[in-house]
N, C-alpha and C positions, 0 to 999 in steps of 0.2 A: 553783324551776322557773317559767319564763315562760309565760304563757298568751297565745296570739295570737288576738285577736278579729278578726272579719271587718271589712274596710274598709267604709265607708259611702258611700252615694250623696250627691249634692248636697242632696237633700231630707231627709237624715238617716237614711233606711232602710238597713239593712245590705245589702251586695251579696251575691248568691248565685251561686257559680260553676256552670258547666255540669256540672262533675264531681259537685257536690252533688246537682243536679237528677237527673242520670242515675243516681247511686248510690241515691237515694231511690226512683226509679222501679224499679230492679232489685230492691230490697228488697220493695217492694209487689208486684211481679210474682211474686217468690218466694213471698210469703205467699199470694197468690191461687192460684198453682199448687199449693201444698201443700194449701190448703183444697179446691181442685177435686179433687185426688187423693184426699183423705180422703173427701169426699162421694161421689165417683165410685165408690170402692171400697166404701163403705157401701151404695150403691144396688145394686151388683153382689152384695154379700153377701146383701142382702134377697132377691134373686131366687134365688140358690143355696140360701139357707136354706129358702125355700118349696118348692124342688124336693126337698131332703133330707127335709123334713117330710112331703111327699106320698108319697115313696118309703117312708118308715118306716110311715106309716099303712096303706098298701096291701100291704106286705110280708106274705107268708104264712109263719108260723113252721113249720119242719119238726116233725113229731111226735117224741116222745121215742124212738120205736122206729125212726126213719128210719135207713136203712143208710148214707147219705152226707149230709154237711152241705150245706145249701143254699149256693150260691156266688153271689157278685156278679161279674158280668162287665162290664168297662168297654167300652162300645160302640166306643170309639176304640182299644182295645188288647185284642183277644180273648185274648191270651196272659196277661193279668194277671187273676188271680183273688183273691178275698178270702173268708175264712170268716166269715160272719155268724152270730152265735149268739144274738142277742137285741135287745131294745130298751131304751132308757133314757128315763124320763119325769121332767121337772123342772117341776112346777107353778109354782114361784116365778118362773121365767123367762117362762112363758106357760101359761095354763090347760090348753092342749092340746099343750104342747111334747112332742115325741117324736123320737128319732133312733135309727137303727140303730147297733149296736156290733159291730165285727168284730175278729178276732184280729190282733194286731200294731199297730205305730204308724208304719209307713212312710207317707209322704205320699200316694203314689199306689199303689193307689186308695183306701186306707183313710181317712186324714184329709181328703184333698182332695175325694173324691167321696162317700164313705159318711157321714163326719162324726165318728164317735167310734171310737177304737182302744184295745184292751186290751194293756197291757204283758204280754208273753208269760210272763215269769218270775214274775208275781204270781198270786195265787189267783183262782179263778173265783167268780161270785156265790154267796153262801151259805156258802162254805167258811171255815174258821178261817184267819185271816190277813188279807191286804189285797187286795181287788179294785180294782186301780188302772187308770185310763183317762186318755186324753189326747184333746184336740181343739183346733182353732184358735180363737183369740179374734177375730182380724181376718183377713179373706180366706177364700175357699173356703166361704162360708156361715157362718163364725164360730159353730160349734155351741156353744162355751163362752164366747161373747162376754160374757154377763151372769152368769157364775157368782159374780161378786163380790157379787151381790144376795142370794145364799142366806144365810139367817140362822137364829138360834135358833128352833126349833119347826118348821122346814121339813123336808120329806122328799123323797128322790129314790128313784124306784122302778125296779126292773130286772125285765124279763120275759125268760125263756128258755123253751125247749120243755118244761122240767120244772116250773117254778114261778114264782111272783111273790115278789119280795124288796122289803122296805121298809127303807130306810136313813134314819136321822135325823141331821140336821146336828149337828156337834160343834165345828168350829173352822176358821178360815181364817188362813193365814199367807202371807207373801211370802218367798221364799228365792232363793238364788243357783242358777244352772243346775247347778252341780256337786253340789248337795246332794240326791243321788239317794236317800239313805236315808229320805226322806219316803215312799217307796213300799215300804219294807221290810215284812216280815210283821207286825212290830210297828212302826208308823210312828214314826220318830225325830222328836221335837219335838211330838208330839200329846199334849195333856194327858190323863192317865188311860189311855193306851194300855197294854195288858198282854198277856202270853202267853195265848193261847186266845181272844182277842177276834176279832170278825168286822167288818172295816172296809171302807170304800170310799173311794178317793181320786180326786178330780177334779184334773187338772193342765192348765195352759195357760200361755201367755206373759203377761208383765206388764211394762210396760203394753201396752194394745192396740196392735197393729201394730209392737211393738218386742219384742225377745227378750232384753233385758238381765237380766231376772229371771223368776221363775216364781210364779204364784199357785197355792196348794194349798188345796183344800177337803176336809176330812175328815168322814166320816159313819160311823155305826155301825149294824149290822144290829139291828133291833128286832122284826121280824116276818117270817114266811115262810108262804106258803100254796100249796097244790097248784094246778096249772094248772086243774084242774076246778072249783076254788072261785071262779075268776074274779078280776078285778083288785080292788085295794083301793078303798075308797069314793072317795078323792080323784081317782082316775083311772077311775071307773066307766064312762066313755065308751069306754075302750080295748076293743079286740076280745079 
């Protein structure tokens, strides 16, 4: 195969065609646009994350004897409601990280506005089986943006109107989107998972801003206390 080298100027320097210059400019422009899009989205995520955090902190949990669940109403779509049943705290992400969790995993208004959604066919907090939830990593506040940071010894706490639940980290895996058995009652692929266990699964897209794979974080219930006993020590600031 012959390799064609660029012709040279009279002074010996290689000639550069206008196409090369324009092509290089387009490449650099593309990189700059992508970078601006990334940082622009990140900045918007930070704003939305702050709003979700504030909403979760000021949210008033309905009592265990309440006749109807408290609803989230999207101000831009009064016909869209979501059942909020608790809060999730992840100290590894931030000392005072808290987000609301609602029933279902539809984008609007659950994942986009509220933050975290519960897979409806999985178990509820504290139950035998798998309490599985989903959230965005990039965009719409990125509630699960940093779940890859959760590691051995870390805990994730769940608060409902009935109790406080303490789940301890067990394992993180990356899977294909079609591997939905990771949220089974006994999570497939989780080391040590067994019938009768009480698990929690955090799911999101991997890598951030791309949906080619899924990041799965598994935890196991290690403690439960009544609502009257108050939150666990690590989240003692919580209401």
